[in-house]
C-alpha positions, 0 to 999 in steps of 0.5 A, a space after each residue: 540496485 537490489 530489490 525484494 518485494 511481495 504483493 497481496 490482494 484485498 477487497 475494500 470499498 470506497 466512494 469517489 464524491 461528485 462522480 457519476 455511478 458507479 464511482 460516485 456510489 459505495 463500490 468495491 475493488 479487488 485491490 492488489 497491493 505490491 511492495 518493492 524495497 530497494 537499496 544500493 547495498 545488501 545489509 549485514 545479513 545479505 538481504 535488502 529486507 527481511 521478507 518474513 517481516 515485510 510479508 507479515 506487515 503486509 498481511 496484517 495490513 490487508 487483514 485490517 482492510 479486508 471488506 472495510 470502507 477505505 473512507 472510514 480507515 484511510 480517509 479519516 487518517 489522512 483527512 481526505 474526502 476521497 481515497 484515490 489509489 495514489 493517496 492509498 499508496 502513500 498511506 500504505 507506504 507509511 504503515 509498511 515503512 513503520 513496520 519494517 526495519 530497513 533505514 535508507 532503503 526505498 519503499 515503492 508501493 503500487 496499488 492496482 484497482 484492477 488488472 491494469 490500472 494503478 497508483 503508487 508512491 515511492 519514498 526513502 525510509 527513515 
């Protein structure tokens, strides 16, 4: 299996309802969004994915999220009261998957909310 990926950091805010402070209050995380695209065979250009396209898609997304309230962006789009790292990873997967042209590849997204804890989502791209 071949792989190519990238990662970026972004500070964003959210609230985890019905949790004690600090999680139950609006707070920030310095998220690290890590993407890995994988496939069995390289494409006609000898690549897994065009890294310039992947990097550009992630940079555009992190700019949209920089210092934003995830509940207002992600939560509203997915219809969730709480934006967990798992739900956030699934949302990122959809946005990045739509922006890159790599059908049949698998896209794995890991979102770290600190140096050691993360949530993720992996799925095959249409």
